[in-house]
C-alpha positions in Angstrom: -17.9 -30.4 -10.2 -19.1 -34.0 -10.4 -17.0 -34.8 -7.7 -18.5 -32.4 -5.1 -21.1 -33.7 -2.6 -23.7 -31.1 -2.9 -25.6 -32.2 0.4 -22.6 -31.6 2.4 -21.4 -28.1 1.6 -20.5 -25.2 3.9 -22.7 -22.0 4.2 -19.7 -19.7 4.1 -16.3 -19.9 2.3 -13.2 -17.4 3.0 -10.7 -16.8 0.7 -7.4 -14.9 1.2 -6.2 -13.5 -1.9 -2.5 -13.9 -2.1 0.3 -14.8 -4.6 -1.0 -13.2 -7.8 2.3 -11.2 -8.0 4.2 -14.1 -7.6 2.1 -16.2 -9.9 2.5 -13.5 -12.7 6.5 -13.4 -12.1 6.7 -17.2 -12.3 4.8 -16.8 -15.8 7.0 -14.2 -16.8 4.1 -11.5 -16.6 4.0 -8.2 -15.0 2.4 -8.0 -11.2 -0.7 -6.3 -12.6 -1.2 -9.0 -15.3 -1.5 -11.2 -12.1 -3.7 -8.9 -10.2 -6.0 -9.1 -13.5 -5.9 -13.0 -13.3 -7.0 -12.8 -9.7 -10.0 -10.7 -10.8 -10.8 -13.6 -13.2 -10.5 -16.0 -10.7 -12.7 -13.9 -8.3 -15.4 -13.7 -11.2 -15.5 -17.4 -11.6 -15.4 -18.1 -7.9 -18.4 -15.8 -7.1 -20.5 -17.6 -9.9 -19.4 -21.1 -8.8 -20.5 -20.3 -5.3 -23.9 -18.9 -6.4 -24.3 -22.0 -8.7 -23.6 -24.2 -5.8 -26.1 -22.4 -3.4 -23.0 -21.3 -1.1 -24.7 -18.3 1.1 -21.7 -16.3 2.1 -18.3 -16.0 0.3 -15.7 -13.6 1.8 -12.9 -12.4 -0.1 -9.9 -10.9 1.8 -8.4 -8.7 -1.1 -6.5 -6.0 0.1 -4.6 -5.9 3.7 -3.0 -3.1 5.7 0.3 -4.3 4.5 -0.7 -3.9 0.8 -0.4 -0.2 1.2 3.2 -0.5 1.4 3.5 -1.7 -2.0 4.9 0.7 -4.7 2.2 3.5 -5.5 1.9 2.3 -9.1 0.8 -1.1 -8.0 -1.6 0.3 -5.3 -3.3 2.5 -7.7 -3.3 -0.2 -10.3 -5.3 -2.5 -7.9 -7.9 0.2 -6.6 -8.3 1.0 -10.4 -8.9 -3.0 -11.0 -11.4 -3.0 -8.4 -13.6 -0.2 -9.7 -13.3 -1.7 -13.0 -14.3 -5.2 -11.7 -17.3 -3.5 -9.9 -18.2 -1.3 -12.8 -18.1 -4.3 -15.0 -20.0 -6.9 -12.7 -22.5 -4.9 -10.9 -25.1 -5.6 -13.2 -24.9 -9.3 -13.0 -24.4 -9.0 -9.4 -27.6 -7.2 -8.9 -29.5 -9.5 -11.1 -28.3 -12.7 -9.2 -29.2 -11.1 -5.8 -25.4 -11.0 -4.9 -24.4 -8.2 -2.3 -21.1 -6.5 -2.5 
């Protein structure tokens, strides 16, 4: 982070979360493991944006096309979202991060 110009940061960053399943396959993991790694990346991204003073972070995490995935994968994604919120809600509230 030493290379980041703290005086020239955007107020809003938007990220399209894509490729977790492909990443997992490339690393010989199941697609759900890839989505879990994506959740880890979200956690790190949210914390880093807060530390840097980025006011707004938009994460596009589930598109209309995602409903066409296998039922097991959609259920796993919804469970992962629920798990993430339950686990992180305290820190989010404590840090003034709204979801």
